[in-house]
C-alpha positions as CSV (number, residue, x, y, z in Angstrom):
1,M,-7.0,-8.7,15.7
2,L,-7.3,-9.7,12.1
3,W,-10.8,-8.7,11.6
4,R,-11.2,-7.5,8.1
5,I,-8.0,-7.2,6.2
6,I,-7.8,-7.5,2.4
7,W,-5.5,-10.3,1.5
8,V,-6.1,-11.0,-2.0
9,V,-5.4,-10.6,-5.6
10,V,-7.9,-8.0,-6.4
11,L,-10.7,-6.3,-4.7
12,L,-12.9,-4.3,-6.9
13,P,-15.6,-5.9,-9.0
14,T,-14.5,-4.0,-12.1
15,A,-11.5,-1.9,-13.0
16,V,-11.7,1.5,-11.5
17,S,-11.3,4.9,-13.1
18,A,-11.6,7.5,-10.4
19,A,-8.9,7.9,-7.8
20,S,-11.4,7.7,-5.0
21,E,-12.4,4.2,-6.1
22,Q,-8.9,2.8,-6.3
23,P,-8.4,0.1,-3.6
24,N,-5.4,0.0,-1.4
25,I,-3.5,-3.2,-2.1
26,I,-1.6,-5.2,0.5
27,F,0.4,-8.1,-1.0
28,I,1.9,-10.5,1.5
29,V,4.3,-13.3,0.7
30,A,5.4,-16.0,3.0
31,D,8.6,-17.8,2.4
32,D,8.9,-21.7,2.1
33,Y,5.4,-22.1,3.5
34,G,4.1,-25.6,3.1
35,W,0.7,-26.8,2.0
36,N,0.2,-28.7,5.2
37,D,1.3,-25.8,7.5
38,I,-1.8,-23.6,7.4
39,G,-4.7,-24.3,9.7
40,Y,-7.4,-24.6,7.1
41,H,-5.6,-27.4,5.4
42,G,-5.8,-29.4,8.6
43,S,-2.4,-28.6,10.0
44,E,-1.4,-29.1,13.6
45,I,0.1,-25.5,13.4
46,K,-2.2,-22.8,14.7
47,T,-2.9,-20.0,12.3
48,P,-6.1,-18.3,13.6
49,N,-5.5,-15.0,11.8
50,L,-4.8,-16.5,8.4
51,D,-7.7,-18.9,8.8
52,K,-10.1,-16.1,9.7
53,L,-9.1,-14.0,6.7
54,A,-9.2,-16.9,4.3
55,S,-12.6,-18.1,5.6
56,A,-14.0,-14.6,5.1
57,G,-12.4,-14.2,1.7
58,V,-11.7,-16.5,-1.2
59,K,-9.4,-19.5,-0.8
60,L,-7.4,-20.3,-3.9
61,E,-7.2,-24.1,-4.1
62,N,-5.9,-24.5,-7.7
63,Y,-3.2,-21.9,-7.4
64,Y,0.4,-22.3,-8.5
65,V,3.7,-20.6,-7.7
66,Q,7.3,-21.6,-8.7
67,P,9.3,-24.1,-6.8
68,I,12.0,-21.7,-5.4
69,C,12.4,-18.0,-4.4
70,T,13.7,-15.9,-7.2
71,P,11.5,-17.5,-9.9
72,T,8.3,-16.8,-8.0
73,R,9.3,-13.2,-7.2
74,S,10.4,-12.5,-10.7
75,Q,7.1,-13.7,-12.1
76,L,5.1,-11.7,-9.6
77,M,7.0,-8.5,-10.4
78,S,7.1,-8.9,-14.1
79,G,4.0,-11.0,-15.0
80,R,6.3,-13.1,-17.2
81,Y,7.4,-16.7,-17.3
82,Q,11.1,-17.4,-16.5
83,I,11.7,-18.5,-20.1
84,H,11.0,-14.9,-21.1
85,T,13.3,-13.2,-18.6
86,G,16.4,-15.4,-18.8
87,L,15.9,-16.5,-15.1
88,Q,15.1,-20.2,-15.9
89,H,17.8,-21.6,-13.8
90,G,18.2,-21.5,-10.0
91,I,18.2,-18.4,-7.9
92,I,20.1,-15.1,-8.0
93,W,23.0,-15.7,-5.5
94,P,24.4,-12.8,-3.5
95,C,27.6,-12.4,-5.6
96,M,25.9,-13.0,-8.9
97,P,25.8,-10.0,-11.3
98,S,22.2,-10.7,-12.3
99,G,18.7,-9.3,-11.8
100,L,15.2,-9.0,-13.1
101,P,15.7,-7.5,-16.6
102,L,15.3,-3.8,-16.8
103,N,13.5,-3.7,-20.1
104,D,10.0,-4.4,-18.8
105,P,7.9,-2.3,-16.3
106,T,7.3,-4.0,-13.0
107,M,3.9,-4.2,-11.3
108,P,4.7,-1.2,-9.0
109,D,5.9,0.8,-12.0
110,K,2.4,0.3,-13.5
111,L,0.6,1.1,-10.2
112,K,2.7,4.3,-9.9
113,E,1.4,5.3,-13.4
114,V,-2.1,5.5,-11.9
115,G,-1.2,7.4,-8.8
116,Y,-0.3,4.7,-6.2
117,S,2.2,5.2,-3.4
118,T,4.3,2.1,-3.5
119,H,6.3,0.6,-0.6
120,M,8.2,-2.6,-0.1
121,I,9.3,-4.3,3.1
122,G,11.2,-7.6,3.4
123,K,12.9,-10.0,1.0
124,W,13.7,-8.8,-2.5
125,H,15.9,-11.6,-4.1
126,L,15.8,-10.1,-7.6
127,G,19.3,-8.8,-8.0
128,F,21.2,-5.8,-6.6
129,Y,24.6,-5.7,-8.3
130,T,24.0,-2.2,-9.5
131,K,21.6,0.4,-8.0
132,D,19.4,0.0,-11.1
133,Y,18.2,-3.4,-9.8
134,I,17.2,-2.5,-6.2
135,P,13.6,-2.0,-5.2
136,T,13.6,1.9,-5.2
137,S,14.8,1.7,-8.8
138,R,12.1,-0.8,-9.8
139,G,8.9,1.1,-8.9
140,F,8.9,1.4,-5.1
141,D,8.9,4.8,-3.4
142,S,10.5,3.2,-0.3
143,Y,12.2,0.0,0.7
144,S,13.5,-1.7,3.9
145,G,14.6,-5.3,4.0
146,Y,16.9,-8.0,2.7
147,L,18.3,-7.9,-0.8
148,T,19.2,-11.6,-0.7
149,G,17.9,-14.5,1.5
150,S,18.7,-16.9,4.4
151,E,19.8,-14.1,6.7
152,D,20.0,-14.5,10.5
153,Y,16.6,-13.4,11.8
154,Y,18.1,-11.2,14.5
155,S,21.5,-10.0,13.4
156,R,20.8,-9.7,9.6
157,K,24.1,-11.4,8.8
158,R,24.3,-13.3,5.6
159,F,27.1,-15.8,4.7
160,A,27.6,-16.5,1.0
161,G,30.4,-17.2,-1.4
162,G,33.0,-17.2,1.4
163,F,32.0,-13.7,2.4
164,T,30.0,-12.3,5.4
165,G,28.0,-9.1,5.7
166,I,24.9,-7.4,7.0
167,D,22.0,-7.7,4.6
168,Y,19.7,-4.9,5.6
169,T,18.9,-2.0,3.3
170,V,16.8,1.1,3.8
171,N,16.0,2.6,0.5
172,Q,19.5,2.6,-1.1
173,T,21.7,2.4,2.1
174,G,22.9,-0.4,4.2
175,R,21.8,-0.1,7.8
176,N,22.4,-2.1,11.0
177,N,20.2,-0.3,13.6
178,T,17.8,-3.1,14.1
179,Y,20.1,-5.7,15.6
180,G,18.3,-8.2,17.9
181,E,14.7,-7.6,16.6
182,Y,13.1,-10.7,15.1
183,S,12.5,-10.1,11.5
184,A,8.7,-10.9,11.5
185,H,8.3,-8.3,14.2
186,L,10.6,-5.8,12.5
187,F,9.0,-6.1,9.1
188,T,5.5,-5.8,10.6
189,R,6.5,-2.7,12.6
190,H,7.8,-1.0,9.5
191,A,4.6,-2.0,7.6
192,Q,2.5,-0.5,10.4
193,T,4.5,2.7,10.2
194,V,3.9,2.9,6.4
195,I,0.2,2.3,6.8
196,T,-0.3,4.8,9.6
197,A,1.7,7.5,7.9
198,H,-0.1,6.9,4.6
199,A,-3.5,7.2,6.3
200,A,-2.5,10.5,8.0
201,Q,-0.9,12.2,5.0
202,E,-1.7,10.6,1.7
203,S,-4.8,10.9,-0.5
204,S,-3.4,8.5,-3.0
205,P,-4.1,4.7,-2.9
206,L,-1.5,2.5,-1.2
207,F,0.4,-0.5,-2.6
208,L,2.3,-2.3,0.1
209,Y,4.4,-5.4,-0.7
210,L,5.3,-7.2,2.5
211,A,7.6,-10.2,1.8
212,F,8.3,-12.0,5.0
213,Q,11.5,-13.9,5.7
214,S,9.3,-16.4,7.6
215,V,9.4,-19.3,7.4
216,H,12.6,-19.9,5.5
217,S,15.6,-21.3,7.3
218,P,17.6,-20.6,9.5
219,M,15.3,-22.1,12.1
220,Q,14.9,-19.3,14.5
221,V,12.0,-18.0,16.6
222,P,11.5,-16.3,20.0
223,E,11.0,-18.9,22.7
224,K,7.5,-18.0,23.5
225,Y,6.3,-19.1,20.1
226,E,8.2,-22.4,20.2
227,N,6.7,-23.1,23.6
228,M,3.2,-23.0,22.1
229,Y,4.1,-26.4,20.6
230,S,5.5,-28.4,23.5
231,N,3.4,-31.3,22.2
232,I,5.6,-31.5,19.1
233,E,8.6,-33.7,19.9
234,D,10.7,-33.1,16.9
235,K,12.8,-30.0,17.5
236,Y,12.9,-28.6,13.9
237,R,9.2,-29.1,13.4
238,R,8.5,-27.4,16.8
239,I,10.6,-24.4,15.9
240,Y,9.1,-24.2,12.4
241,A,5.6,-24.3,14.0
242,G,6.6,-21.4,16.2
243,M,7.9,-19.5,13.2
244,V,4.5,-19.9,11.5
245,S,2.7,-18.7,14.6
246,A,4.9,-15.6,14.8
247,M,4.1,-14.8,11.2
248,D,0.4,-15.4,11.7
249,E,0.4,-13.0,14.7
250,A,2.2,-10.5,12.5
251,V,-0.5,-10.6,9.9
252,G,-3.1,-10.1,12.6
253,N,-1.3,-7.1,13.9
254,L,-1.0,-5.6,10.4
255,T,-4.7,-6.2,9.8
256,Q,-5.6,-4.4,13.1
257,T,-3.5,-1.4,12.0
258,L,-5.4,-1.3,8.7
259,E,-8.6,-1.2,10.6
260,D,-7.5,1.4,13.1
261,S,-6.2,3.6,10.3
262,G,-9.5,3.5,8.5
263,L,-8.0,1.9,5.3
264,L,-9.3,-1.6,5.7
265,N,-12.8,-1.1,4.0
266,N,-11.1,-0.1,0.8
267,T,-8.2,-2.5,0.8
268,I,-7.4,-5.7,-1.1
269,L,-5.2,-8.1,0.7
270,V,-3.5,-11.0,-1.1
271,F,-1.6,-13.7,0.7
272,T,0.6,-16.3,-1.0
273,T,3.5,-18.5,-0.4
274,D,6.5,-18.3,-2.8
275,N,6.9,-22.1,-3.1
276,G,6.2,-25.3,-1.4
277,G,7.4,-26.2,2.1
278,Q,11.0,-27.3,2.7
279,T,10.7,-30.6,4.4
280,L,14.4,-30.4,5.2
281,S,13.7,-27.5,7.6
282,G,10.5,-28.6,9.3
283,G,8.0,-27.8,6.6
284,N,5.4,-30.2,5.3
285,N,3.2,-30.5,2.1
286,F,1.2,-33.6,2.9
287,P,-0.6,-35.1,1.1
288,L,1.2,-33.6,-1.9
289,R,4.2,-35.2,-3.5
290,G,7.7,-33.5,-3.3
291,R,8.9,-30.4,-1.6
292,K,10.5,-27.0,-2.3
293,A,12.7,-27.0,-5.4
294,T,10.8,-29.7,-7.2
295,Y,8.1,-29.6,-9.9
296,W,5.8,-32.1,-8.1
297,E,2.7,-30.6,-6.6
298,G,4.3,-30.2,-3.2
299,G,6.8,-27.8,-4.8
300,V,4.5,-25.6,-6.9
301,R,0.9,-25.8,-5.5
302,G,0.7,-22.8,-3.2
303,N,-1.2,-21.6,-0.2
304,G,-3.1,-18.5,-1.3
305,F,-6.2,-16.5,-0.6
306,V,-7.8,-13.1,-1.1
307,Y,-9.6,-11.1,1.6
308,S,-11.5,-7.9,1.2
309,P,-14.8,-6.3,2.2
310,L,-15.2,-5.6,-1.5
311,L,-15.5,-9.2,-2.5
312,K,-18.8,-10.3,-4.1
313,N,-18.5,-13.9,-2.8
314,P,-16.8,-13.9,0.6
315,G,-16.4,-17.2,2.3
316,S,-15.9,-19.1,-0.9
317,T,-13.3,-21.4,-2.4
318,S,-12.0,-21.1,-5.9
319,K,-10.8,-24.1,-7.8
320,E,-10.1,-22.2,-11.0
321,L,-6.6,-22.5,-12.4
322,M,-4.4,-19.5,-11.3
323,H,-0.7,-18.7,-11.3
324,I,1.6,-16.2,-9.7
325,T,2.0,-14.3,-13.0
326,D,-1.7,-13.5,-12.9
327,W,-1.4,-11.0,-10.0
328,Y,0.2,-8.4,-12.2
329,P,-2.6,-7.9,-14.8
330,T,-5.3,-8.6,-12.2
331,L,-4.2,-6.0,-9.7
332,V,-3.1,-3.4,-12.2
333,K,-6.4,-3.6,-14.1
334,L,-8.3,-3.4,-10.8
335,A,-6.3,-0.3,-10.0
336,G,-7.4,1.3,-13.3
337,G,-4.0,0.8,-14.9
338,S,-3.0,0.0,-18.4
339,M,-1.1,-3.0,-19.8
340,A,0.6,-0.8,-22.5
341,G,4.3,-1.5,-22.8
342,T,4.0,-5.0,-21.3
343,K,4.4,-8.5,-22.7
344,L,2.6,-10.6,-20.1
345,D,2.2,-14.3,-19.5
346,G,-0.4,-13.7,-16.8
347,Y,-4.1,-13.3,-17.0
348,N,-6.6,-11.0,-15.3
349,V,-8.4,-13.6,-13.1
350,W,-10.4,-11.1,-11.0
351,D,-13.8,-12.4,-12.3
352,S,-12.7,-15.9,-11.3
353,I,-11.9,-14.8,-7.8
354,N,-14.7,-12.3,-7.3
355,L,-17.6,-13.9,-9.3
356,G,-16.6,-17.6,-9.6
357,A,-16.2,-17.2,-13.4
358,P,-14.1,-19.8,-15.3
359,S,-10.5,-18.9,-15.4
360,P,-9.1,-17.5,-18.7
361,R,-6.0,-19.5,-18.0
362,K,-5.7,-23.0,-19.7
363,D,-2.0,-23.6,-19.4
364,I,0.7,-23.0,-16.7
365,L,4.3,-23.3,-17.9
366,H,6.0,-24.4,-14.7
367,N,9.4,-24.0,-16.4
368,I,11.8,-25.2,-19.0
369,D,15.4,-25.3,-17.6
370,P,18.0,-26.3,-20.1
371,M,20.8,-25.8,-17.6
372,Y,19.5,-28.3,-15.1
373,K,21.2,-31.7,-15.2
374,K,19.7,-33.8,-18.0
375,K,18.2,-37.2,-17.3
376,G,18.5,-40.1,-19.8
377,E,17.9,-39.9,-23.5
378,S,15.1,-38.1,-25.2
379,V,12.1,-40.3,-26.1
380,S,10.6,-37.6,-28.4
381,K,11.7,-35.8,-31.6
382,V,9.4,-32.9,-30.8
383,F,10.8,-31.9,-27.4
384,D,14.0,-33.1,-25.6
385,T,12.5,-35.1,-22.7
386,S,15.9,-35.2,-21.0
387,V,15.5,-31.5,-20.1
388,Q,13.8,-30.6,-16.9
389,A,10.4,-29.1,-17.7
390,A,6.8,-29.1,-16.5
391,L,3.6,-28.0,-17.9
392,R,0.0,-28.0,-16.8
393,H,-2.7,-27.9,-19.4
394,G,-6.3,-28.2,-18.3
395,D,-6.4,-31.2,-15.9
396,W,-3.2,-32.7,-17.4
397,K,0.3,-32.2,-16.1
398,I,3.5,-33.4,-17.9
399,L,7.0,-33.5,-16.4
400,T,10.2,-34.2,-18.3
401,G,13.8,-34.7,-17.3
402,D,14.4,-34.9,-13.5
403,P,11.5,-33.2,-11.6
404,G,13.4,-33.5,-8.3
405,F,12.9,-35.4,-5.0
406,D,9.8,-37.4,-5.5
407,S,8.6,-38.9,-2.2
408,W,5.5,-38.2,-0.3
409,V,6.7,-36.9,3.1
410,P,4.1,-37.9,5.6
411,E,2.3,-36.0,8.3
412,P,4.9,-34.8,10.9
413,T,2.6,-35.9,13.8
414,L,3.4,-39.5,12.9
415,Y,7.1,-39.3,13.9
416,S,8.8,-37.9,17.0
417,D,12.0,-37.7,14.9
418,Y,10.4,-36.3,11.7
419,S,13.4,-34.1,10.8
420,R,15.9,-36.8,11.2
421,R,13.9,-39.3,9.1
422,F,13.3,-36.9,6.2
423,N,16.4,-34.7,6.3
424,D,18.5,-36.3,3.6
425,S,19.5,-33.1,1.7
426,S,21.6,-35.2,-0.8
427,N,18.4,-36.8,-2.1
428,T,17.4,-34.2,-4.8
429,S,16.6,-36.4,-7.8
430,S,13.6,-38.5,-8.8
431,S,13.9,-42.2,-8.0
432,S,12.6,-43.4,-11.4
433,D,14.7,-43.9,-14.5
434,Q,12.0,-42.4,-16.7
435,N,12.0,-38.9,-18.0
436,V,8.4,-38.4,-19.0
437,Y,5.6,-38.4,-16.5
438,L,1.9,-37.7,-17.1
439,F,-0.8,-37.1,-14.4
440,N,-4.4,-36.1,-14.4
441,I,-4.2,-33.6,-11.5
442,A,-8.0,-33.1,-11.2
443,E,-8.4,-36.8,-10.5
444,D,-5.0,-37.4,-8.9
445,P,-3.8,-34.3,-7.1
446,T,-1.2,-36.3,-5.1
447,E,0.5,-37.7,-8.3
448,H,0.3,-41.3,-7.3
449,F,-0.8,-42.6,-10.7
450,E,1.5,-42.0,-13.7
451,V,-0.4,-42.6,-16.9
452,S,1.9,-41.7,-19.8
453,A,1.8,-45.2,-21.3
454,K,-2.0,-45.1,-21.2
455,Y,-2.4,-41.7,-22.9
456,P,0.4,-41.4,-25.5
457,D,-1.6,-38.9,-27.6
458,V,-1.9,-36.6,-24.6
459,V,1.8,-36.9,-24.1
460,D,2.5,-36.0,-27.7
461,M,0.1,-33.0,-27.5
462,L,1.8,-31.7,-24.3
463,L,5.3,-32.2,-25.6
464,S,4.2,-30.1,-28.7
465,R,3.0,-27.4,-26.4
466,L,6.3,-27.5,-24.5
467,A,8.2,-27.2,-27.8
468,A,6.0,-24.2,-28.8
469,Y,6.8,-22.5,-25.5
470,N,10.5,-23.3,-25.8
471,S,10.6,-21.6,-29.2
472,T,9.8,-18.3,-27.5
473,A,12.4,-18.7,-24.8
474,V,15.3,-16.3,-24.4
475,P,18.8,-17.7,-23.4
476,V,19.4,-18.5,-19.8
477,F,21.3,-15.8,-17.9
478,Y,23.2,-17.3,-15.1
479,P,26.6,-15.6,-14.8
480,D,29.5,-16.5,-12.7
481,T,29.8,-14.9,-9.3
482,D,31.9,-11.7,-8.8
483,S,34.2,-11.3,-5.8
484,R,33.7,-7.6,-5.9
485,C,30.5,-8.3,-4.1
486,N,32.5,-8.8,-0.9
487,P,30.7,-6.8,1.8
488,A,34.1,-6.0,3.4
489,L,34.6,-3.7,0.4
490,H,31.4,-1.9,1.0
491,G,31.3,-1.0,4.7
492,G,30.3,-4.5,5.8
493,Y,27.0,-4.5,4.0
494,W,25.6,-6.5,1.1
495,G,24.6,-4.1,-1.6
496,P,25.4,-2.8,-5.1
497,W,29.1,-3.2,-6.1
498,L,29.2,-2.0,-9.7
């Protein structure tokens, strides 16, 4: 069912010049998908399609995303750190007049420059308060999906800011003709239609961005998938497992369509999560520390792999350092595109994926968020350590301020009441009074051994690097919400209001 899809960052061994050599690119994002929730990481959840693709492709085991939705998606589309787009803080809420800045080209913009047909299905979450910010204005030829997040999987209803509306847009128009169809099935069906139509009518290469709602809350799944896990006593974990299996099946169906259409052999498929699993909603990141919305490894180390018949080293595992911003230059260069007009923080990591070469990336700026609540007094004159920030440099990782919930949530199989035990949503802060943490992630990937007192010179060096990054930051843009967003003023739909 999932025989030979391409799920990966880039497929071709070198950048291509002729249109006939340009690969199709299928980019799949799972939402809130935990480290310990994919089969090849030892999960109790069955993911045969993902496992097969990953085993035949390249598993990315030193790969990082952002801890929440909008930041990861903004960095994927722009190739830029949050500090360079003004989106350092939180997410873009439905009534917030904000969006991914318009002054830089998006990844689909650059792919269109070299002849790609570009299509998006699923969750956008990068702003929509004017039509300039919606997907069909940001490089996509077509779009169908959710402009916000957390919708009902069947009705598409979204409650936010005291307002209720349908969140489902086709190109630029709100629609409600899919009521009752589970979103993983709906998105896959639309993706299959795009693939089949493209294979029949188009000579251009295809870029398809499929951003699943799965497995974000609310906890909803057709009963047949939940019933696959009758052995799991905890209700939320059982539903979550079913949601993962529904998504896994969807990926298998999509792969089969690629094969049936004749596109698979020249396709690159990338699969990634957008952040760590939400343990408050059935997810799990064991043995990593933390969860979604934290800068511990459980929040930012992501499930990811690339699959393609074009790979030089199929069946391998990469432990080279990679980040969500790297997909932009990697895929655009493989497509034969130019970086002209861009100011990227990402690197072309294709040789690291395809040939096992050392990664050109030495740093990952996880973020610097001056709006997040500060913790304690700064212990440095170089960088304000009360500010929430995190940086990876080589094997070292420094965290400052309050990195967020800092427990190691154990394997769900150990508890019949897993969700009740680990469902304290009020616990969002680190338990320590300190505001500087240092870890050697290569030696201590689970962040059990904090070593800032042992290596003060390393701390000083990393704080200097944070200060250097901070000197390039633009002001945070996090405007107040606008009641003119009310769907009741726009036919009952969430959509542009200015």
